[in-house]
N, C-alpha and C positions, 0 to 999 in steps of 0.2 A: 498535588500535581499541578504543573504549570497549565494555565488555561490554554486550550487549543493544541496541546502537545500530541494528544491522540490523533487529532485530525491531521496535523502536519506529518506525523509518522506514517499514517495511512496513505496520505496523498503522495508523499515522496516514494513510498514503497510501491504504490500503484504505477507511478511514472517509470521507475527503474524496471519493474517487472514487465511493463508494456513495451519498453524499448528492447528488452532482451527477448520478448516473445514475438513481436511483430517485425523485427529486423533481423538480418542475418549476422548480427554482431556476436551473439553468444556462440553459435556454431563455428564461426570463424576463429574465435578465441580458443574454443575447445580443440579445434583442429590444430592450431599452432602449438598448444600445450601437449598434444598427444592423447587427448581424451575424447577423440571423435566417436568412439564407440558409445558414448553416452547421449549422442544427438537424438536417436529415436525415442528416448525417454523424456526429453525436455518438455513436451506438451503436457504430460501428466503433472509435472512439478510446477511449470510456469503458470498454467491455467489455475491450478489450485492456489498458488501464491497470489495471483491477480485477484481472485475472488476474496481471499483472506484480507488483503490490503484494502480492497474496496469496502468490505464490511467494516474494517477498522476505521477507515476514513468516515464512513457514514455514521458509525457509532460515536466517534469523537465529535463530529459536527452536531449530532443530536444532543450529546452531553453538554457541549459548550452552549448550545442554544437554550437548553433547559436551565442550566446554572445561571445564565444571563437573565432569564425571565425571573427566576427566584430572587436573584439579587436586586432586580428592579422592584419586585413586590415588597421585599423586606425594607427597602429604603423609603418606601412611601408611608406616610402616617395614616 
């Protein structure tokens, strides 16, 4: 797997989820599409997604950091 891919995925997912969660963008779009009935349930889904993407970003950051440390150790005589 590409180095830092988990971190980038988690970071971008967190940003997109936060934009949809903390701005009226998603309710506005759902209203335009005719799915405004789903608006009361957005908090359950968006906060869960925010937590999942934050955890993924943290896990990817830790994984990249650990593999970087291992690579530095292996290269030393």
